[in-house]
N, CA, C and O atoms as a CHARMM CRD file, in Angstrom:
* protein
*
  316
    1    1 UNK  N     -5.64900  11.44800   5.16300 PROA 1      0.00000
    2    1 UNK  CA    -4.51500  12.32400   5.01300 PROA 1      0.00000
    3    1 UNK  C     -3.24500  11.68500   5.58600 PROA 1      0.00000
    4    1 UNK  O     -2.14400  11.95300   5.10500 PROA 1      0.00000
    5    2 UNK  N     -3.39700  10.85200   6.60000 PROA 2      0.00000
    6    2 UNK  CA    -2.23900  10.21500   7.22400 PROA 2      0.00000
    7    2 UNK  C     -1.40100   9.40600   6.22800 PROA 2      0.00000
    8    2 UNK  O     -0.17300   9.49100   6.26900 PROA 2      0.00000
    9    3 UNK  N     -2.02400   8.62000   5.32900 PROA 3      0.00000
   10    3 UNK  CA    -1.19300   7.86700   4.38300 PROA 3      0.00000
   11    3 UNK  C     -0.33100   8.77700   3.50100 PROA 3      0.00000
   12    3 UNK  O      0.80900   8.43300   3.18800 PROA 3      0.00000
   13    4 UNK  N     -0.86000   9.91600   3.10600 PROA 4      0.00000
   14    4 UNK  CA    -0.07800  10.84300   2.27900 PROA 4      0.00000
   15    4 UNK  C      1.10800  11.39100   3.06000 PROA 4      0.00000
   16    4 UNK  O      2.20900  11.51500   2.52100 PROA 4      0.00000
   17    5 UNK  N      0.88600  11.71900   4.32200 PROA 5      0.00000
   18    5 UNK  CA     1.97400  12.21200   5.17700 PROA 5      0.00000
   19    5 UNK  C      3.04500  11.13400   5.33200 PROA 5      0.00000
   20    5 UNK  O      4.23700  11.41700   5.21700 PROA 5      0.00000
   21    6 UNK  N      2.61500   9.89800   5.59500 PROA 6      0.00000
   22    6 UNK  CA     3.57800   8.79300   5.70700 PROA 6      0.00000
   23    6 UNK  C      4.35300   8.61200   4.40100 PROA 6      0.00000
   24    6 UNK  O      5.56800   8.41800   4.41700 PROA 6      0.00000
   25    7 UNK  N      3.65100   8.67700   3.28200 PROA 7      0.00000
   26    7 UNK  CA     4.28700   8.51300   1.97100 PROA 7      0.00000
   27    7 UNK  C      5.35100   9.58500   1.73800 PROA 7      0.00000
   28    7 UNK  O      6.46200   9.27100   1.31100 PROA 7      0.00000
   29    8 UNK  N      5.02500  10.82700   2.01100 PROA 8      0.00000
   30    8 UNK  CA     6.00200  11.90400   1.81000 PROA 8      0.00000
   31    8 UNK  C      7.14000  11.81900   2.82900 PROA 8      0.00000
   32    8 UNK  O      8.27000  12.20000   2.52400 PROA 8      0.00000
   33    9 UNK  N      6.85400  11.32500   4.03100 PROA 9      0.00000
   34    9 UNK  CA     7.92400  11.11500   5.01900 PROA 9      0.00000
   35    9 UNK  C      8.92800  10.07200   4.53200 PROA 9      0.00000
   36    9 UNK  O     10.13000  10.21700   4.75400 PROA 9      0.00000
   37   10 UNK  N      8.44200   9.02300   3.86800 PROA 10     0.00000
   38   10 UNK  CA     9.35200   8.01000   3.33300 PROA 10     0.00000
   39   10 UNK  C     10.30900   8.64000   2.32900 PROA 10     0.00000
   40   10 UNK  O     11.47300   8.24800   2.25200 PROA 10     0.00000
   41   11 UNK  N      9.82800   9.61300   1.55900 PROA 11     0.00000
   42   11 UNK  CA    10.68800  10.28500   0.58500 PROA 11     0.00000
   43   11 UNK  C     11.86700  10.97100   1.27600 PROA 11     0.00000
   44   11 UNK  O     12.95600  11.06700   0.70900 PROA 11     0.00000
   45   12 UNK  N     11.64500  11.44000   2.49000 PROA 12     0.00000
   46   12 UNK  CA    12.68900  12.14500   3.23900 PROA 12     0.00000
   47   12 UNK  C     13.56700  11.20200   4.05800 PROA 12     0.00000
   48   12 UNK  O     14.75700  11.46300   4.23900 PROA 12     0.00000
   49   13 UNK  N     12.98600  10.10200   4.55700 PROA 13     0.00000
   50   13 UNK  CA    13.70500   9.26000   5.51500 PROA 13     0.00000
   51   13 UNK  C     14.26700   7.96200   4.93400 PROA 13     0.00000
   52   13 UNK  O     15.28500   7.46300   5.41500 PROA 13     0.00000
   53   14 UNK  N     13.61500   7.41000   3.90300 PROA 14     0.00000
   54   14 UNK  CA    14.08500   6.14300   3.33200 PROA 14     0.00000
   55   14 UNK  C     13.66900   6.05900   1.86400 PROA 14     0.00000
   56   14 UNK  O     12.56700   5.61600   1.54100 PROA 14     0.00000
   57   15 UNK  N     14.55600   6.48700   0.99900 PROA 15     0.00000
   58   15 UNK  CA    14.24600   6.54300  -0.44000 PROA 15     0.00000
   59   15 UNK  C     13.96200   5.15800  -1.02100 PROA 15     0.00000
   60   15 UNK  O     13.20100   5.03800  -1.98100 PROA 15     0.00000
   61   16 UNK  N     14.56000   4.12000  -0.45600 PROA 16     0.00000
   62   16 UNK  CA    14.32400   2.76100  -0.95300 PROA 16     0.00000
   63   16 UNK  C     12.86800   2.35300  -0.71700 PROA 16     0.00000
   64   16 UNK  O     12.22700   1.80000  -1.61000 PROA 16     0.00000
   65   17 UNK  N     12.35000   2.62200   0.47200 PROA 17     0.00000
   66   17 UNK  CA    10.95000   2.30700   0.77000 PROA 17     0.00000
   67   17 UNK  C     10.02700   3.18600  -0.06800 PROA 17     0.00000
   68   17 UNK  O      9.01200   2.70900  -0.57500 PROA 17     0.00000
   69   18 UNK  N     10.36700   4.45300  -0.21800 PROA 18     0.00000
   70   18 UNK  CA     9.57800   5.35900  -1.04900 PROA 18     0.00000
   71   18 UNK  C      9.47800   4.81700  -2.48000 PROA 18     0.00000
   72   18 UNK  O      8.39800   4.81000  -3.07200 PROA 18     0.00000
   73   19 UNK  N     10.59900   4.36900  -3.02400 PROA 19     0.00000
   74   19 UNK  CA    10.61400   3.81400  -4.38200 PROA 19     0.00000
   75   19 UNK  C      9.78300   2.53900  -4.46400 PROA 19     0.00000
   76   19 UNK  O      9.08700   2.31300  -5.45400 PROA 19     0.00000
   77   20 UNK  N      9.85200   1.70800  -3.43300 PROA 20     0.00000
   78   20 UNK  CA     9.07700   0.45800  -3.41700 PROA 20     0.00000
   79   20 UNK  C      7.57900   0.75800  -3.40000 PROA 20     0.00000
   80   20 UNK  O      6.81300   0.11200  -4.11600 PROA 20     0.00000
   81   21 UNK  N      7.15400   1.72700  -2.59300 PROA 21     0.00000
   82   21 UNK  CA     5.73800   2.10700  -2.54500 PROA 21     0.00000
   83   21 UNK  C      5.29200   2.62200  -3.90800 PROA 21     0.00000
   84   21 UNK  O      4.21000   2.27400  -4.38100 PROA 21     0.00000
   85   22 UNK  N      6.11100   3.44100  -4.53200 PROA 22     0.00000
   86   22 UNK  CA     5.79000   3.96900  -5.85700 PROA 22     0.00000
   87   22 UNK  C      5.63000   2.83800  -6.86600 PROA 22     0.00000
   88   22 UNK  O      4.70300   2.85100  -7.67600 PROA 22     0.00000
   89   23 UNK  N      6.53000   1.86200  -6.81900 PROA 23     0.00000
   90   23 UNK  CA     6.44500   0.70000  -7.70600 PROA 23     0.00000
   91   23 UNK  C      5.17200  -0.09600  -7.44000 PROA 23     0.00000
   92   23 UNK  O      4.49700  -0.51900  -8.37900 PROA 23     0.00000
   93   24 UNK  N      4.83900  -0.30100  -6.16200 PROA 24     0.00000
   94   24 UNK  CA     3.62100  -1.03700  -5.82000 PROA 24     0.00000
   95   24 UNK  C      2.37600  -0.30600  -6.31700 PROA 24     0.00000
   96   24 UNK  O      1.45300  -0.93700  -6.83200 PROA 24     0.00000
   97   25 UNK  N      2.34500   1.00400  -6.16800 PROA 25     0.00000
   98   25 UNK  CA     1.18700   1.77800  -6.63100 PROA 25     0.00000
   99   25 UNK  C      1.01500   1.66500  -8.14700 PROA 25     0.00000
  100   25 UNK  O     -0.10900   1.55500  -8.63800 PROA 25     0.00000
  101   26 UNK  N      2.10300   1.69200  -8.87200 PROA 26     0.00000
  102   26 UNK  CA     2.03000   1.51400 -10.32900 PROA 26     0.00000
  103   26 UNK  C      1.52000   0.12200 -10.67000 PROA 26     0.00000
  104   26 UNK  O      0.73600  -0.04200 -11.60400 PROA 26     0.00000
  105   27 UNK  N      1.96400  -0.88700  -9.91100 PROA 27     0.00000
  106   27 UNK  CA     1.52100  -2.25500 -10.14400 PROA 27     0.00000
  107   27 UNK  C      0.04300  -2.42200  -9.79900 PROA 27     0.00000
  108   27 UNK  O     -0.67700  -3.13200 -10.50100 PROA 27     0.00000
  109   28 UNK  N     -0.41300  -1.78200  -8.73600 PROA 28     0.00000
  110   28 UNK  CA    -1.83300  -1.82700  -8.36700 PROA 28     0.00000
  111   28 UNK  C     -2.67000  -1.19700  -9.47100 PROA 28     0.00000
  112   28 UNK  O     -3.74600  -1.69800  -9.79800 PROA 28     0.00000
  113   29 UNK  N     -2.18800  -0.10900 -10.04300 PROA 29     0.00000
  114   29 UNK  CA    -2.90200   0.54800 -11.13600 PROA 29     0.00000
  115   29 UNK  C     -3.01700  -0.37900 -12.34400 PROA 29     0.00000
  116   29 UNK  O     -4.01400  -0.34900 -13.06600 PROA 29     0.00000
  117   30 UNK  N     -2.00400  -1.19200 -12.55400 PROA 30     0.00000
  118   30 UNK  CA    -1.98400  -2.12700 -13.67700 PROA 30     0.00000
  119   30 UNK  C     -2.83900  -3.36600 -13.40200 PROA 30     0.00000
  120   30 UNK  O     -3.61400  -3.79500 -14.25700 PROA 30     0.00000
  121   31 UNK  N     -2.69300  -3.93200 -12.21200 PROA 31     0.00000
  122   31 UNK  CA    -3.39100  -5.17100 -11.83800 PROA 31     0.00000
  123   31 UNK  C     -3.70200  -5.09700 -10.34900 PROA 31     0.00000
  124   31 UNK  O     -2.84100  -5.38900  -9.51900 PROA 31     0.00000
  125   32 UNK  N     -4.90500  -4.71500 -10.01400 PROA 32     0.00000
  126   32 UNK  CA    -5.27700  -4.37900  -8.63600 PROA 32     0.00000
  127   32 UNK  C     -5.03900  -5.47800  -7.60800 PROA 32     0.00000
  128   32 UNK  O     -4.66800  -5.19000  -6.47000 PROA 32     0.00000
  129   33 UNK  N     -5.24900  -6.73200  -7.99400 PROA 33     0.00000
  130   33 UNK  CA    -5.26200  -7.79400  -6.99200 PROA 33     0.00000
  131   33 UNK  C     -4.25100  -8.90900  -7.25300 PROA 33     0.00000
  132   33 UNK  O     -4.31600  -9.96700  -6.62700 PROA 33     0.00000
  133   34 UNK  N     -3.32700  -8.67500  -8.16900 PROA 34     0.00000
  134   34 UNK  CA    -2.25000  -9.63000  -8.44200 PROA 34     0.00000
  135   34 UNK  C     -0.96600  -8.83600  -8.62800 PROA 34     0.00000
  136   34 UNK  O     -1.00000  -7.61300  -8.76400 PROA 34     0.00000
  137   35 UNK  N      0.15500  -9.52500  -8.63200 PROA 35     0.00000
  138   35 UNK  CA     1.41100  -8.84700  -8.93500 PROA 35     0.00000
  139   35 UNK  C      2.38000  -8.78600  -7.77600 PROA 35     0.00000
  140   35 UNK  O      2.47800  -9.72200  -6.98200 PROA 35     0.00000
  141   36 UNK  N      3.09100  -7.68300  -7.68600 PROA 36     0.00000
  142   36 UNK  CA     4.17400  -7.49900  -6.72100 PROA 36     0.00000
  143   36 UNK  C      3.67000  -7.35800  -5.28500 PROA 36     0.00000
  144   36 UNK  O      2.53500  -6.93900  -5.05700 PROA 36     0.00000
  145   37 UNK  N      4.51400  -7.70900  -4.32600 PROA 37     0.00000
  146   37 UNK  CA     4.23300  -7.45700  -2.91500 PROA 37     0.00000
  147   37 UNK  C      3.29200  -8.43400  -2.24000 PROA 37     0.00000
  148   37 UNK  O      2.76400  -8.14000  -1.16800 PROA 37     0.00000
  149   38 UNK  N      3.07200  -9.58600  -2.84300 PROA 38     0.00000
  150   38 UNK  CA     2.18600 -10.60800  -2.26700 PROA 38     0.00000
  151   38 UNK  C      0.81700 -10.03200  -1.89400 PROA 38     0.00000
  152   38 UNK  O      0.48200  -9.98500  -0.71000 PROA 38     0.00000
  153   39 UNK  N      0.02600  -9.59900  -2.86300 PROA 39     0.00000
  154   39 UNK  CA    -1.28600  -9.03200  -2.54300 PROA 39     0.00000
  155   39 UNK  C     -2.17700 -10.05100  -1.83100 PROA 39     0.00000
  156   39 UNK  O     -2.24900 -11.21500  -2.22600 PROA 39     0.00000
  157   40 UNK  N     -2.84800  -9.59600  -0.78400 PROA 40     0.00000
  158   40 UNK  CA    -3.78100 -10.47500  -0.08400 PROA 40     0.00000
  159   40 UNK  C     -4.98100  -9.67700   0.40600 PROA 40     0.00000
  160   40 UNK  O     -4.83500  -8.55500   0.89000 PROA 40     0.00000
  161   41 UNK  N     -6.17700 -10.26900   0.27600 PROA 41     0.00000
  162   41 UNK  CA    -7.36900  -9.58800   0.78300 PROA 41     0.00000
  163   41 UNK  C     -7.36800  -9.62000   2.30800 PROA 41     0.00000
  164   41 UNK  O     -6.98000 -10.61900   2.91400 PROA 41     0.00000
  165   42 UNK  N     -7.79400  -8.54300   2.91300 PROA 42     0.00000
  166   42 UNK  CA    -7.84800  -8.48000   4.37200 PROA 42     0.00000
  167   42 UNK  C     -9.22200  -8.91600   4.85800 PROA 42     0.00000
  168   42 UNK  O    -10.18900  -8.93000   4.09600 PROA 42     0.00000
  169   43 UNK  N     -9.29600  -9.26900   6.12800 PROA 43     0.00000
  170   43 UNK  CA   -10.53000  -9.80400   6.70600 PROA 43     0.00000
  171   43 UNK  C    -10.99300  -8.94300   7.86700 PROA 43     0.00000
  172   43 UNK  O    -10.34600  -7.96700   8.24600 PROA 43     0.00000
  173   44 UNK  N    -12.12500  -9.33200   8.41500 PROA 44     0.00000
  174   44 UNK  CA   -12.69700  -8.70700   9.60600 PROA 44     0.00000
  175   44 UNK  C    -12.97600  -7.22400   9.38000 PROA 44     0.00000
  176   44 UNK  O    -13.63100  -6.87700   8.39800 PROA 44     0.00000
  177   45 UNK  N    -12.50100  -6.33900  10.25500 PROA 45     0.00000
  178   45 UNK  CA   -12.83800  -4.92000  10.13000 PROA 45     0.00000
  179   45 UNK  C    -12.23200  -4.27800   8.88000 PROA 45     0.00000
  180   45 UNK  O    -12.65000  -3.18800   8.49000 PROA 45     0.00000
  181   46 UNK  N    -11.26700  -4.92700   8.25300 PROA 46     0.00000
  182   46 UNK  CA   -10.66200  -4.39500   7.02800 PROA 46     0.00000
  183   46 UNK  C    -11.11600  -5.15900   5.78100 PROA 46     0.00000
  184   46 UNK  O    -10.45600  -5.11700   4.74200 PROA 46     0.00000
  185   47 UNK  N    -12.23800  -5.85100   5.89400 PROA 47     0.00000
  186   47 UNK  CA   -12.79300  -6.56200   4.75300 PROA 47     0.00000
  187   47 UNK  C    -13.05100  -5.57300   3.61300 PROA 47     0.00000
  188   47 UNK  O    -13.58700  -4.48600   3.83100 PROA 47     0.00000
  189   48 UNK  N    -12.66800  -5.95800   2.41100 PROA 48     0.00000
  190   48 UNK  CA   -12.79400  -5.07000   1.25600 PROA 48     0.00000
  191   48 UNK  C    -11.50100  -4.34700   0.92200 PROA 48     0.00000
  192   48 UNK  O    -11.38500  -3.71800  -0.13000 PROA 48     0.00000
  193   49 UNK  N    -10.52900  -4.43800   1.82500 PROA 49     0.00000
  194   49 UNK  CA    -9.21900  -3.82700   1.60800 PROA 49     0.00000
  195   49 UNK  C     -8.20800  -4.91200   1.26000 PROA 49     0.00000
  196   49 UNK  O     -8.41500  -6.09000   1.54900 PROA 49     0.00000
  197   50 UNK  N     -7.12700  -4.49700   0.64400 PROA 50     0.00000
  198   50 UNK  CA    -6.04700  -5.40300   0.26700 PROA 50     0.00000
  199   50 UNK  C     -4.74800  -4.92000   0.87300 PROA 50     0.00000
  200   50 UNK  O     -4.60700  -3.74600   1.21500 PROA 50     0.00000
  201   51 UNK  N     -3.80000  -5.83300   1.00600 PROA 51     0.00000
  202   51 UNK  CA    -2.49300  -5.51500   1.56100 PROA 51     0.00000
  203   51 UNK  C     -1.40600  -6.01900   0.62100 PROA 51     0.00000
  204   51 UNK  O     -1.52700  -7.08600   0.02000 PROA 51     0.00000
  205   52 UNK  N     -0.34700  -5.23100   0.50800 PROA 52     0.00000
  206   52 UNK  CA     0.86000  -5.65800  -0.20400 PROA 52     0.00000
  207   52 UNK  C      2.05900  -5.37000   0.67900 PROA 52     0.00000
  208   52 UNK  O      2.08900  -4.37600   1.40600 PROA 52     0.00000
  209   53 UNK  N      3.03600  -6.24100   0.60900 PROA 53     0.00000
  210   53 UNK  CA     4.23200  -6.12400   1.43600 PROA 53     0.00000
  211   53 UNK  C      5.17800  -5.06800   0.86600 PROA 53     0.00000
  212   53 UNK  O      5.57500  -5.13600  -0.29700 PROA 53     0.00000
  213   54 UNK  N      5.52900  -4.09600   1.70100 PROA 54     0.00000
  214   54 UNK  CA     6.56900  -3.12900   1.35500 PROA 54     0.00000
  215   54 UNK  C      7.90400  -3.68300   1.84700 PROA 54     0.00000
  216   54 UNK  O      8.86500  -3.79600   1.08600 PROA 54     0.00000
  217   55 UNK  N      7.94300  -4.02900   3.14500 PROA 55     0.00000
  218   55 UNK  CA     9.09100  -4.68100   3.78000 PROA 55     0.00000
  219   55 UNK  C      8.51800  -5.70200   4.75000 PROA 55     0.00000
  220   55 UNK  O      7.30100  -5.87700   4.81400 PROA 55     0.00000
  221   56 UNK  N      9.36900  -6.37400   5.49900 PROA 56     0.00000
  222   56 UNK  CA     8.86300  -7.29300   6.52200 PROA 56     0.00000
  223   56 UNK  C      8.04900  -6.55800   7.57700 PROA 56     0.00000
  224   56 UNK  O      7.13000  -7.13100   8.16300 PROA 56     0.00000
  225   57 UNK  N      8.37700  -5.30000   7.82300 PROA 57     0.00000
  226   57 UNK  CA     7.69900  -4.52400   8.86200 PROA 57     0.00000
  227   57 UNK  C      6.50300  -3.72100   8.35100 PROA 57     0.00000
  228   57 UNK  O      5.55100  -3.49800   9.09800 PROA 57     0.00000
  229   58 UNK  N      6.53700  -3.29000   7.10400 PROA 58     0.00000
  230   58 UNK  CA     5.54400  -2.33800   6.60400 PROA 58     0.00000
  231   58 UNK  C      4.68600  -2.92800   5.48800 PROA 58     0.00000
  232   58 UNK  O      5.15800  -3.71200   4.66500 PROA 58     0.00000
  233   59 UNK  N      3.41300  -2.52800   5.48400 PROA 59     0.00000
  234   59 UNK  CA     2.45700  -2.96700   4.46600 PROA 59     0.00000
  235   59 UNK  C      1.77900  -1.75800   3.83300 PROA 59     0.00000
  236   59 UNK  O      1.58600  -0.72400   4.47100 PROA 59     0.00000
  237   60 UNK  N      1.42600  -1.91600   2.56900 PROA 60     0.00000
  238   60 UNK  CA     0.60300  -0.94400   1.86600 PROA 60     0.00000
  239   60 UNK  C     -0.81600  -1.49300   1.89300 PROA 60     0.00000
  240   60 UNK  O     -1.08300  -2.54600   1.31400 PROA 60     0.00000
  241   61 UNK  N     -1.72800  -0.79300   2.55800 PROA 61     0.00000
  242   61 UNK  CA    -3.12100  -1.22000   2.65900 PROA 61     0.00000
  243   61 UNK  C     -3.94000  -0.28500   1.78500 PROA 61     0.00000
  244   61 UNK  O     -3.84100   0.93700   1.89400 PROA 61     0.00000
  245   62 UNK  N     -4.75300  -0.88100   0.91100 PROA 62     0.00000
  246   62 UNK  CA    -5.47900  -0.07800  -0.06800 PROA 62     0.00000
  247   62 UNK  C     -6.82200  -0.70600  -0.40900 PROA 62     0.00000
  248   62 UNK  O     -7.10300  -1.85800  -0.08000 PROA 62     0.00000
  249   63 UNK  N     -7.64100   0.09600  -1.08100 PROA 63     0.00000
  250   63 UNK  CA    -8.93100  -0.35000  -1.58400 PROA 63     0.00000
  251   63 UNK  C     -9.06500   0.20400  -2.99700 PROA 63     0.00000
  252   63 UNK  O     -8.64300   1.32700  -3.27200 PROA 63     0.00000
  253   64 UNK  N     -9.65300  -0.58500  -3.88900 PROA 64     0.00000
  254   64 UNK  CA    -9.86100  -0.13400  -5.26200 PROA 64     0.00000
  255   64 UNK  C    -11.35700  -0.03100  -5.50900 PROA 64     0.00000
  256   64 UNK  O    -12.09500  -1.00100  -5.33500 PROA 64     0.00000
  257   65 UNK  N    -11.79600   1.15300  -5.91700 PROA 65     0.00000
  258   65 UNK  CA   -13.18800   1.39700  -6.29200 PROA 65     0.00000
  259   65 UNK  C    -13.19300   1.99100  -7.69100 PROA 65     0.00000
  260   65 UNK  O    -12.62400   3.05800  -7.92400 PROA 65     0.00000
  261   66 UNK  N    -13.84000   1.29400  -8.62400 PROA 66     0.00000
  262   66 UNK  CA   -13.84200   1.72100 -10.02500 PROA 66     0.00000
  263   66 UNK  C    -12.40100   1.92900 -10.47700 PROA 66     0.00000
  264   66 UNK  O    -11.62600   0.97200 -10.50200 PROA 66     0.00000
  265   67 UNK  N    -12.02900   3.13500 -10.82900 PROA 67     0.00000
  266   67 UNK  CA   -10.66900   3.39500 -11.31000 PROA 67     0.00000
  267   67 UNK  C     -9.83900   4.13600 -10.27500 PROA 67     0.00000
  268   67 UNK  O     -8.80900   4.71900 -10.61300 PROA 67     0.00000
  269   68 UNK  N    -10.27400   4.12200  -9.00800 PROA 68     0.00000
  270   68 UNK  CA    -9.58800   4.88600  -7.96400 PROA 68     0.00000
  271   68 UNK  C     -8.93100   3.95800  -6.94400 PROA 68     0.00000
  272   68 UNK  O     -9.54900   3.00500  -6.47000 PROA 68     0.00000
  273   69 UNK  N     -7.69000   4.24400  -6.61900 PROA 69     0.00000
  274   69 UNK  CA    -6.96100   3.51400  -5.58200 PROA 69     0.00000
  275   69 UNK  C     -6.94800   4.38800  -4.33500 PROA 69     0.00000
  276   69 UNK  O     -6.46100   5.51800  -4.37300 PROA 69     0.00000
  277   70 UNK  N     -7.48000   3.87300  -3.23200 PROA 70     0.00000
  278   70 UNK  CA    -7.46900   4.59900  -1.96000 PROA 70     0.00000
  279   70 UNK  C     -6.50100   3.91200  -1.01200 PROA 70     0.00000
  280   70 UNK  O     -6.73300   2.77900  -0.59100 PROA 70     0.00000
  281   71 UNK  N     -5.42500   4.59300  -0.68100 PROA 71     0.00000
  282   71 UNK  CA    -4.43200   4.04800   0.24700 PROA 71     0.00000
  283   71 UNK  C     -4.82600   4.46900   1.65600 PROA 71     0.00000
  284   71 UNK  O     -5.05700   5.64900   1.91800 PROA 71     0.00000
  285   72 UNK  N     -4.90200   3.49500   2.56400 PROA 72     0.00000
  286   72 UNK  CA    -5.25600   3.80500   3.95400 PROA 72     0.00000
  287   72 UNK  C     -4.06200   3.69200   4.89200 PROA 72     0.00000
  288   72 UNK  O     -4.10300   4.18600   6.01800 PROA 72     0.00000
  289   73 UNK  N     -2.98800   3.03500   4.42400 PROA 73     0.00000
  290   73 UNK  CA    -1.80400   2.90600   5.26800 PROA 73     0.00000
  291   73 UNK  C     -0.60600   2.50100   4.41600 PROA 73     0.00000
  292   73 UNK  O     -0.72500   1.70000   3.48800 PROA 73     0.00000
  293   74 UNK  N      0.55100   3.07200   4.75100 PROA 74     0.00000
  294   74 UNK  CA     1.79000   2.62600   4.09500 PROA 74     0.00000
  295   74 UNK  C      2.92500   2.57200   5.11400 PROA 74     0.00000
  296   74 UNK  O      4.09900   2.70900   4.77000 PROA 74     0.00000
  297   75 UNK  N      2.55000   2.37300   6.36700 PROA 75     0.00000
  298   75 UNK  CA     3.53200   2.25300   7.44200 PROA 75     0.00000
  299   75 UNK  C      3.00300   1.24200   8.45900 PROA 75     0.00000
  300   75 UNK  O      1.83600   1.28900   8.84900 PROA 75     0.00000
  301   76 UNK  N      3.86100   0.34600   8.87300 PROA 76     0.00000
  302   76 UNK  CA     3.54800  -0.70300   9.85000 PROA 76     0.00000
  303   76 UNK  C      2.55400  -1.71300   9.29400 PROA 76     0.00000
  304   76 UNK  O      2.27300  -1.72400   8.09600 PROA 76     0.00000
  305   77 UNK  N      2.02400  -2.56300  10.17100 PROA 77     0.00000
  306   77 UNK  CA     1.07700  -3.60300   9.77500 PROA 77     0.00000
  307   77 UNK  C     -0.34600  -3.16700  10.07600 PROA 77     0.00000
  308   77 UNK  O     -0.71000  -3.01200  11.24100 PROA 77     0.00000
  309   78 UNK  N     -1.13800  -2.97300   9.06800 PROA 78     0.00000
  310   78 UNK  CA    -2.59500  -2.81700   9.16600 PROA 78     0.00000
  311   78 UNK  C     -3.05100  -1.81000  10.20200 PROA 78     0.00000
  312   78 UNK  O     -4.03000  -2.06500  10.90300 PROA 78     0.00000
  313   79 UNK  N     -2.38200  -0.68000  10.32700 PROA 79     0.00000
  314   79 UNK  CA    -2.79800   0.33600  11.30400 PROA 79     0.00000
  315   79 UNK  C     -3.55000   1.44800  10.63300 PROA 79     0.00000
  316   79 UNK  O     -3.97900   2.39200  11.29600 PROA 79     0.00000
C-alpha cells in the first residue's frame, strides 16, 4: 500500500515526478526489462526485482509476474 500512497503524494507535491512515474509504468507495460529509466535487475534481498531511475534521488522498484506489474517503491533508493 505504501507505493500507492507515495504515487498519489507525488501527484500533489511534484507533478513532474508524477508524470515521469506514469511514463515509466507505461514503458514497463510495453517492455518490462528494457526502455526508459535505465532498467537494472536488483541483487541480494531484492533479487527478482527491477529498478528504473525516476530522478537522481528516486527509483521505481518493481517486479513483473505474468501480466502484472507490482510496484514496491517509487520514492528514494531501494527502500
